[in-house]
Residue frames as a rotation matrix with the C-alpha (Angstrom) as fourth column:
MET 1
0.842 0.523 0.133 -14.46
0.239 -0.583 0.776 -3.46
0.483 -0.622 -0.616 -47.09
SER 2
-0.085 -0.925 0.371 -11.70
-0.098 -0.363 -0.927 -1.36
0.992 -0.115 -0.060 -45.53
ASP 3
-0.557 -0.220 -0.801 -10.69
0.714 0.365 -0.597 -1.47
0.423 -0.905 -0.046 -41.88
ASP 4
-0.980 0.197 0.010 -12.27
-0.181 -0.880 -0.439 1.92
-0.077 -0.432 0.898 -41.25
GLU 5
-0.287 0.924 -0.254 -15.60
-0.732 -0.040 0.680 0.75
0.618 0.381 0.688 -42.69
LYS 6
-0.124 0.181 -0.976 -15.48
0.355 0.926 0.127 -2.43
0.927 -0.331 -0.179 -40.62
ARG 7
-0.848 -0.250 -0.468 -14.86
0.521 -0.225 -0.824 -0.41
0.100 -0.942 0.320 -37.45
ARG 8
-0.801 0.596 0.048 -17.75
-0.597 -0.802 0.005 1.94
0.041 -0.025 0.999 -38.24
SER 9
-0.095 0.779 -0.620 -20.03
-0.418 0.534 0.735 -1.02
0.903 0.329 0.275 -38.89
LEU 10
-0.300 -0.088 -0.950 -19.08
0.673 0.686 -0.276 -2.62
0.676 -0.722 -0.146 -35.57
ASP 11
-0.988 -0.053 -0.142 -19.57
0.136 -0.724 -0.676 0.73
-0.067 -0.688 0.723 -33.79
ALA 12
-0.507 0.860 -0.053 -23.04
-0.759 -0.417 0.500 1.08
0.408 0.294 0.864 -35.30
GLN 13
0.011 0.487 -0.874 -23.95
0.068 0.871 0.486 -2.46
0.998 -0.065 -0.023 -34.20
ALA 14
-0.630 -0.317 -0.709 -22.70
0.699 0.167 -0.695 -1.77
0.339 -0.934 0.117 -30.67
GLN 15
-0.950 0.311 0.040 -24.71
-0.304 -0.887 -0.348 1.44
-0.073 -0.343 0.937 -30.46
ALA 16
-0.245 0.901 -0.357 -27.82
-0.600 0.148 0.786 -0.35
0.762 0.407 0.504 -31.73
MET 17
0.032 0.209 -0.977 -27.48
0.493 0.847 0.198 -2.83
0.869 -0.488 -0.076 -28.85
GLY 18
0.895 0.434 0.104 -27.23
0.156 -0.522 0.839 0.02
0.418 -0.735 -0.535 -26.32
HIS 19
0.299 -0.866 -0.401 -23.47
0.921 0.151 0.360 0.09
-0.252 -0.477 0.842 -25.80
PRO 20
0.662 -0.085 -0.745 -21.79
-0.027 -0.996 0.089 3.50
-0.749 -0.038 -0.661 -25.65
ALA 21
0.934 -0.357 0.007 -19.74
-0.023 -0.080 -0.996 4.67
0.356 0.931 -0.083 -28.57
PRO 22
0.433 -0.852 -0.294 -16.03
0.890 0.352 0.291 3.91
-0.144 -0.387 0.911 -28.24
PRO 23
0.360 -0.376 -0.854 -13.60
0.051 -0.906 0.420 6.80
-0.931 -0.195 -0.308 -27.96
GLU 24
0.900 0.049 -0.433 -12.37
-0.397 -0.316 -0.862 8.28
-0.179 0.948 -0.265 -31.21
SER 25
-0.047 -0.990 -0.131 -8.81
-0.998 0.043 0.038 7.13
-0.032 0.132 -0.991 -30.69
THR 26
0.863 0.323 -0.388 -8.32
-0.378 0.923 -0.074 3.58
0.334 0.210 0.919 -31.89
HIS 27
0.024 -0.932 -0.361 -4.77
0.074 0.362 -0.929 3.41
0.997 -0.004 0.078 -30.55
THR 28
0.833 0.210 0.512 -4.73
-0.495 -0.131 0.859 2.34
0.248 -0.969 -0.005 -26.91
ARG 29
-0.115 -0.953 -0.280 -1.37
-0.426 0.302 -0.853 1.62
0.897 0.021 -0.441 -25.35
VAL 30
0.936 0.350 0.030 -1.34
-0.203 0.467 0.861 -1.05
0.287 -0.812 0.508 -22.63
TYR 31
0.022 -0.966 0.258 1.77
-0.894 -0.134 -0.428 -1.14
0.448 -0.221 -0.866 -20.48
GLN 32
0.543 0.057 -0.838 3.06
0.080 0.990 0.119 -4.53
0.836 -0.132 0.533 -19.41
GLY 33
-0.408 -0.869 -0.282 4.82
0.273 0.178 -0.945 -5.53
0.871 -0.462 0.164 -16.20
GLY 34
0.145 0.538 0.830 2.26
-0.646 -0.584 0.491 -4.68
0.749 -0.608 0.263 -13.54
THR 35
0.858 0.203 -0.472 2.82
0.142 0.789 0.598 -7.94
0.493 -0.580 0.648 -11.66
ALA 36
-0.075 -0.962 -0.262 6.46
0.763 0.114 -0.637 -7.11
0.642 -0.247 0.726 -10.95
TRP 37
-0.575 -0.074 0.815 5.45
-0.260 -0.928 -0.268 -3.75
0.775 -0.366 0.514 -9.47
SER 38
0.492 0.841 0.225 2.70
-0.563 0.110 0.819 -5.44
0.665 -0.530 0.527 -7.46
ILE 39
0.599 -0.366 -0.712 5.15
0.581 0.811 0.072 -7.98
0.550 -0.457 0.699 -6.03
ALA 40
-0.537 -0.818 0.206 7.48
0.483 -0.498 -0.720 -5.14
0.692 -0.287 0.663 -5.06
ALA 41
-0.187 0.566 0.803 4.55
-0.595 -0.716 0.366 -3.40
0.782 -0.409 0.471 -3.36
VAL 42
0.820 0.496 -0.285 3.72
-0.125 0.642 0.757 -6.52
0.558 -0.585 0.588 -1.34
ALA 43
0.164 -0.847 -0.505 7.39
0.793 0.418 -0.443 -6.91
0.587 -0.327 0.741 -0.37
ALA 44
-0.663 -0.387 0.641 7.64
0.031 -0.870 -0.493 -3.29
0.748 -0.307 0.589 0.80
ALA 45
0.221 0.837 0.502 4.37
-0.675 -0.240 0.697 -3.65
0.704 -0.492 0.512 2.70
ALA 46
0.747 0.029 -0.664 5.58
0.302 0.875 0.379 -6.86
0.592 -0.484 0.645 4.33
LEU 47
-0.312 -0.933 -0.182 8.83
0.694 -0.092 -0.714 -5.24
0.649 -0.349 0.676 5.48
GLY 48
-0.579 0.164 0.799 6.97
-0.401 -0.910 -0.104 -2.24
0.710 -0.381 0.593 6.91
SER 49
0.506 0.861 0.040 4.41
-0.520 0.268 0.811 -4.51
0.688 -0.432 0.584 8.57
VAL 50
0.396 -0.445 -0.803 7.08
0.629 0.769 -0.117 -6.72
0.670 -0.459 0.584 10.18
ARG 51
-0.712 -0.684 0.162 8.77
0.383 -0.571 -0.726 -3.65
0.589 -0.455 0.668 11.64
LEU 52
-0.210 0.734 0.646 5.39
-0.621 -0.610 0.491 -2.32
0.755 -0.298 0.584 12.79
TRP 53
0.732 0.618 -0.287 4.53
-0.216 0.610 0.763 -5.50
0.646 -0.496 0.580 14.67
THR 54
0.000 -0.764 -0.645 7.95
0.786 0.399 -0.472 -5.64
0.619 -0.507 0.600 16.35
LEU 55
-0.836 -0.339 0.431 7.37
0.079 -0.852 -0.517 -2.11
0.543 -0.398 0.739 17.68
VAL 56
0.094 0.969 0.227 3.77
-0.289 -0.192 0.938 -2.60
0.953 -0.154 0.262 18.88
PRO 57
0.518 0.126 -0.846 4.68
0.673 0.551 0.494 -4.54
0.529 -0.825 0.201 22.08
VAL 58
-0.555 -0.783 -0.283 7.27
0.813 -0.438 -0.383 -1.91
0.176 -0.442 0.879 22.98
ALA 59
-0.686 0.379 0.621 4.74
-0.185 -0.916 0.355 0.87
0.704 0.129 0.699 22.43
LEU 60
0.416 0.876 -0.245 2.21
0.020 0.260 0.965 -0.97
0.909 -0.406 0.091 24.58
GLU 61
0.183 -0.431 -0.883 4.74
0.940 0.339 0.029 -1.42
0.287 -0.836 0.468 27.37
ARG 62
-0.808 -0.583 0.083 5.74
0.550 -0.797 -0.250 2.22
0.212 -0.156 0.965 27.19
PHE 63
-0.759 0.523 0.388 2.33
-0.365 -0.835 0.412 3.79
0.540 0.171 0.824 26.84
ALA 64
0.156 0.986 -0.063 -0.35
-0.575 0.142 0.805 1.42
0.803 -0.090 0.589 28.11
LEU 65
0.561 0.119 -0.819 1.11
0.332 0.874 0.355 -1.20
0.758 -0.472 0.451 30.38
GLY 66
0.679 -0.315 0.663 3.62
-0.642 -0.692 0.329 0.83
0.355 -0.649 -0.673 32.39
SER 67
0.871 -0.413 -0.265 6.23
0.459 0.877 0.144 -1.92
0.173 -0.247 0.953 32.50
CYS 68
0.765 -0.643 -0.041 9.56
-0.518 -0.651 0.555 -1.07
-0.383 -0.403 -0.831 34.10
ARG 69
0.416 -0.632 0.654 11.51
0.520 0.755 0.399 -3.71
-0.746 0.174 0.643 32.20
PRO 70
-0.130 -0.490 -0.862 14.07
-0.573 -0.672 0.469 -2.28
-0.809 0.555 -0.194 29.79
SER 71
0.891 0.452 0.045 13.40
-0.202 0.482 -0.853 -3.29
-0.407 0.751 0.521 26.20
PRO 72
0.182 -0.846 0.501 16.08
0.702 0.469 0.536 -4.99
-0.689 0.254 0.679 24.16
ALA 73
-0.437 -0.469 -0.767 18.02
-0.112 -0.818 0.564 -2.73
-0.892 0.333 0.305 21.79
SER 74
-0.960 0.067 0.273 16.40
0.280 0.275 0.920 -4.35
-0.014 0.959 -0.283 18.74
ALA 75
-0.150 0.986 0.078 12.94
0.871 0.094 0.482 -3.33
0.468 0.141 -0.872 19.94
GLN 76
-0.642 -0.094 -0.761 13.36
0.521 -0.782 -0.342 0.30
-0.563 -0.616 0.551 20.97
LEU 77
0.467 0.817 0.338 10.61
0.867 -0.348 -0.357 2.72
-0.174 0.460 -0.871 20.03
THR 78
-0.382 -0.676 -0.631 12.55
0.370 -0.737 0.566 5.40
-0.847 -0.017 0.531 18.15
TRP 79
0.320 0.485 -0.814 11.87
-0.472 -0.663 -0.581 7.85
-0.821 0.571 0.017 15.33
PRO 80
-0.524 -0.519 -0.675 14.00
-0.841 0.192 0.505 5.91
-0.132 0.833 -0.538 12.82
GLY 81
-0.913 0.245 0.327 12.00
0.213 0.968 -0.131 2.75
-0.349 -0.050 -0.936 13.59
ILE 82
0.066 0.980 -0.188 8.73
0.290 -0.199 -0.936 4.60
-0.955 0.007 -0.298 13.06
ALA 83
0.053 -0.123 -0.991 10.13
-0.785 -0.618 0.035 6.14
-0.617 0.776 -0.129 9.87
MET 84
-0.919 -0.391 -0.046 10.86
-0.346 0.748 0.566 2.63
-0.187 0.536 -0.823 8.55
VAL 85
-0.479 0.826 0.296 7.22
0.587 0.552 -0.592 1.68
-0.653 -0.110 -0.750 9.08
VAL 86
0.359 0.653 -0.667 5.91
-0.035 -0.705 -0.709 4.83
-0.933 0.277 -0.230 7.41
LEU 87
-0.242 -0.529 -0.813 8.36
-0.855 -0.280 0.436 4.64
-0.459 0.801 -0.385 4.49
GLY 88
-0.941 -0.035 0.337 7.44
0.068 0.954 0.291 0.98
-0.332 0.296 -0.896 3.97
GLY 89
-0.067 0.996 0.064 3.78
0.589 0.091 -0.803 1.97
-0.805 -0.016 -0.592 3.81
LEU 90
0.348 0.152 -0.925 4.44
-0.451 -0.838 -0.307 4.85
-0.822 0.524 -0.223 1.41
ALA 91
-0.659 -0.650 -0.379 6.60
-0.671 0.280 0.687 2.67
-0.340 0.707 -0.620 -0.83
ALA 92
-0.746 0.447 0.494 3.92
0.435 0.889 -0.147 -0.03
-0.505 0.106 -0.857 -0.85
LEU 93
0.287 0.907 -0.308 1.25
0.308 -0.391 -0.867 2.48
-0.907 0.154 -0.391 -1.83
GLY 94
0.132 -0.306 -0.943 3.35
-0.740 -0.663 0.112 3.99
-0.659 0.683 -0.314 -4.59
LEU 95
-0.856 -0.509 -0.089 4.41
-0.450 0.650 0.612 0.67
-0.253 0.564 -0.786 -6.05
ALA 96
-0.505 0.749 0.428 0.88
0.550 0.662 -0.510 -0.73
-0.665 -0.022 -0.746 -5.82
GLU 97
0.413 0.654 -0.634 -0.51
-0.080 -0.668 -0.740 2.29
-0.907 0.356 -0.223 -7.63
TYR 98
-0.213 -0.581 -0.785 2.11
-0.891 -0.214 0.400 1.94
-0.401 0.785 -0.472 -10.34
GLY 99
-0.948 -0.195 0.253 1.39
-0.116 0.948 0.297 -1.79
-0.297 0.252 -0.921 -10.63
ILE 100
-0.225 0.942 0.247 -2.38
0.461 0.327 -0.825 -1.48
-0.859 -0.071 -0.508 -10.79
ARG 101
0.393 0.346 -0.852 -2.17
-0.470 -0.721 -0.509 0.92
-0.790 0.601 -0.121 -13.74
ARG 102
-0.454 -0.594 -0.664 -0.32
-0.889 0.253 0.382 -1.68
-0.058 0.764 -0.643 -15.80
GLU 103
0.451 0.565 -0.691 -1.33
-0.639 0.745 0.192 -5.05
0.624 0.355 0.697 -17.15
GLY 104
-0.663 -0.693 -0.284 -0.79
-0.284 0.584 -0.761 -7.60
0.693 -0.423 -0.584 -14.38
ASN 105
-0.310 0.490 -0.815 -2.09
0.744 0.659 0.113 -9.07
0.592 -0.571 -0.568 -11.16
ARG 106
-0.163 0.334 0.928 -4.37
-0.240 -0.926 0.291 -6.48
0.957 -0.175 0.231 -9.58
TRP 107
0.816 0.475 -0.329 -5.04
0.161 0.361 0.919 -8.54
0.555 -0.803 0.218 -6.45
LEU 108
0.086 -0.865 -0.495 -1.40
0.978 0.169 -0.125 -8.26
0.191 -0.473 0.860 -5.42
SER 109
-0.627 -0.268 0.732 -1.61
0.266 -0.956 -0.123 -4.50
0.733 0.117 0.670 -5.86
MET 110
0.356 0.835 0.419 -4.69
-0.271 -0.337 0.902 -4.39
0.894 -0.435 0.106 -3.65
VAL 111
0.721 -0.162 -0.674 -2.96
0.631 0.557 0.541 -6.44
0.288 -0.815 0.503 -0.95
GLY 112
-0.346 -0.938 0.006 0.07
0.884 -0.328 -0.334 -4.15
0.315 -0.111 0.943 -1.12
SER 113
-0.474 0.190 0.860 -2.02
-0.046 -0.981 0.191 -1.01
0.879 0.051 0.474 -0.88
VAL 114
0.658 0.753 0.007 -4.17
-0.082 0.063 0.995 -2.28
0.749 -0.655 0.103 2.02
VAL 115
0.534 -0.541 -0.650 -1.14
0.842 0.409 0.351 -3.38
0.076 -0.735 0.674 4.04
GLY 116
-0.503 -0.727 0.468 0.60
0.690 -0.663 -0.289 -0.12
0.520 0.178 0.835 3.09
VAL 117
0.012 0.602 0.799 -2.29
-0.247 -0.772 0.585 1.93
0.969 -0.204 0.140 4.47
SER 118
0.882 0.294 -0.368 -2.24
0.241 0.389 0.889 -0.15
0.405 -0.873 0.272 7.66
CYS 119
-0.007 -0.954 -0.300 1.47
0.981 0.052 -0.188 0.63
0.195 -0.296 0.935 8.00
LEU 120
-0.528 -0.146 0.837 0.74
0.197 -0.979 -0.047 4.34
0.826 0.140 0.546 7.69
ILE 121
0.493 0.777 0.392 -2.00
-0.311 -0.263 0.913 4.17
0.812 -0.572 0.111 10.31
GLY 122
0.771 -0.265 -0.579 0.18
0.598 0.615 0.514 2.04
0.220 -0.742 0.633 12.58
GLY 123
-0.316 -0.932 0.175 3.09
0.824 -0.362 -0.436 4.45
0.470 0.007 0.883 12.13
ALA 124
-0.192 0.339 0.921 0.85
-0.217 -0.930 0.297 7.34
0.957 -0.143 0.252 13.18
CYS 125
0.848 0.528 -0.044 -0.23
-0.109 0.255 0.961 5.41
0.519 -0.810 0.274 16.28
LEU 126
0.383 -0.799 -0.464 3.40
0.901 0.433 -0.002 4.59
0.203 -0.417 0.886 17.12
ALA 127
-0.479 -0.541 0.691 4.31
0.417 -0.833 -0.363 8.26
0.772 0.115 0.625 16.74
LEU 128
0.307 0.672 0.674 1.53
-0.417 -0.542 0.730 9.19
0.856 -0.505 0.114 19.16
ALA 129
0.902 -0.013 -0.431 2.79
0.342 0.629 0.698 6.57
0.262 -0.777 0.572 21.62
LEU 130
-0.049 -0.995 -0.089 6.31
0.939 -0.016 -0.344 7.99
0.341 -0.100 0.935 21.36
LEU 131
-0.421 -0.066 0.905 5.13
0.070 -0.997 -0.040 11.58
0.904 0.046 0.425 21.81
ALA 132
0.644 0.727 0.239 2.94
-0.231 -0.114 0.966 10.79
0.729 -0.677 0.094 24.83
PRO 133
-0.170 -0.718 0.675 4.65
-0.935 -0.100 -0.342 10.69
0.313 -0.689 -0.654 28.22
PRO 134
-0.382 0.010 -0.924 5.23
-0.027 0.999 0.022 7.12
0.924 0.034 -0.382 29.41
LEU 135
0.764 0.644 0.035 3.47
-0.133 0.103 0.986 5.75
0.631 -0.758 0.165 32.46
SER 136
0.043 -0.767 0.640 5.51
-0.951 -0.229 -0.210 5.79
0.307 -0.599 -0.739 35.60
CYS 137
-0.215 -0.242 -0.946 6.95
-0.111 0.969 -0.222 2.59
0.970 0.057 -0.235 37.00
THR 138
-0.915 -0.157 0.372 6.16
-0.368 -0.052 -0.928 3.37
0.165 -0.986 -0.010 40.62
PRO 139
-0.632 0.696 -0.341 3.34
0.618 0.718 0.320 1.33
0.468 -0.009 -0.884 42.11
């Protein structure tokens, strides 16, 4: 029995049990290395998230709390700082998508994409806090 006949026999058995017919192409290419891309996605998401959470207290002081204390230079709410958060989120999403389409750890890709989306949402909120006029310091 040739390989083609064996495949047809197995296809007929699968259809008899109610399974859909397989696609005509018998050559499916599976790319390896998804775990490395997923780890890179988690790393990019972690860097963006760390920067996000260092800017949140500054944004709260500027926008919500009305504190008159000057912030340290490492925690200024600036456009480059917000861009780092957003770029970290975009990189995490891109790398996670690339990693999930390859053979590897899909849970890491999911973690990277969820944290990446939270970085994008947090970056948008930080941008709104920077665009809004700060509260005055006068009592």
